[in-house]
N, C-alpha and C positions, 0 to 999 in steps of 0.2 A: 261652311258658309262661303269660303273663297270660290269654289267652283260655281256656286249660284251667282255670285257677284260677277265673275268673269263671263259667264254665259249671258247674263243680262246687261252687261256693261255698266255695272254699278260700282261705285267706289267702296271698297271693303271697309275702310276706316269710317266712312259716313254711315254705312249700314250697321256696323258694330255700335257706334255712338247712338244711332237711332234706337237700336235694340235696348241699350243700357240707359236710355233717357238722358244722354250727355251731349246732345247737340247744342251748339252755342246759340242757336236761334231756331225758331219754328221753320220746318222745311216741308210744307204741304206738297210741293211738287215731287219731292223725293218719296214721300209716303204714297202718292198717287202712282209713281213709277213702280214701286215695290208691289203695290196691289195689282197693277197691270201685269207684272212679271209672274205673279201667282195666278194669273188668269181671272182676276176679279176686276171687272170694269167698274170704275168709280169716277164720279164727277165731283169737283170741288164746289162748295157752296159757302159763301160768306154772307151771313145775314144777321143783322143789317149790314149794309155795305161798309159802314164805319167800324164794324166789329173786328177784333184781332183774332177771333176764333174761326178756324176753318173746319167745316163739316164735310163729310164725304157721303155722297148719295149713291147707293147701289141701285141698279136698274130693276131688280126683281127679287123675289124670295129665294130663288135658286142661287143667286150671287151671295145673298146674305148667308144661306146655309153653307156654301163653299167657304166663305170667310170664317164663319164660326168653327167649322171642321178643321180648317188649317190653323186657326188660332189655338184651338184646344190641343192639336198635335204639337205645335211649337212651344206651348207654355205648360202643357200637362206634365205630370210626374214621369220621370225617366225610369223605365223598368230594366 
């Protein structure tokens, strides 16, 4: 994971904490940067505007398929 962080100029500690669900606060911009680093363009959406929940909108089915494939690879059983 360190080479990925270095290549994409991401802070290793933040990425590990994001992966483990241990960030001290929501970091939607970090999530958006990680998605972009994985080649998945995503836009943030907050609806309603007063909501604290951030949604990510993918541009098309191909981006969704890419996301699901990479998610399965990263979270699937290790062989």
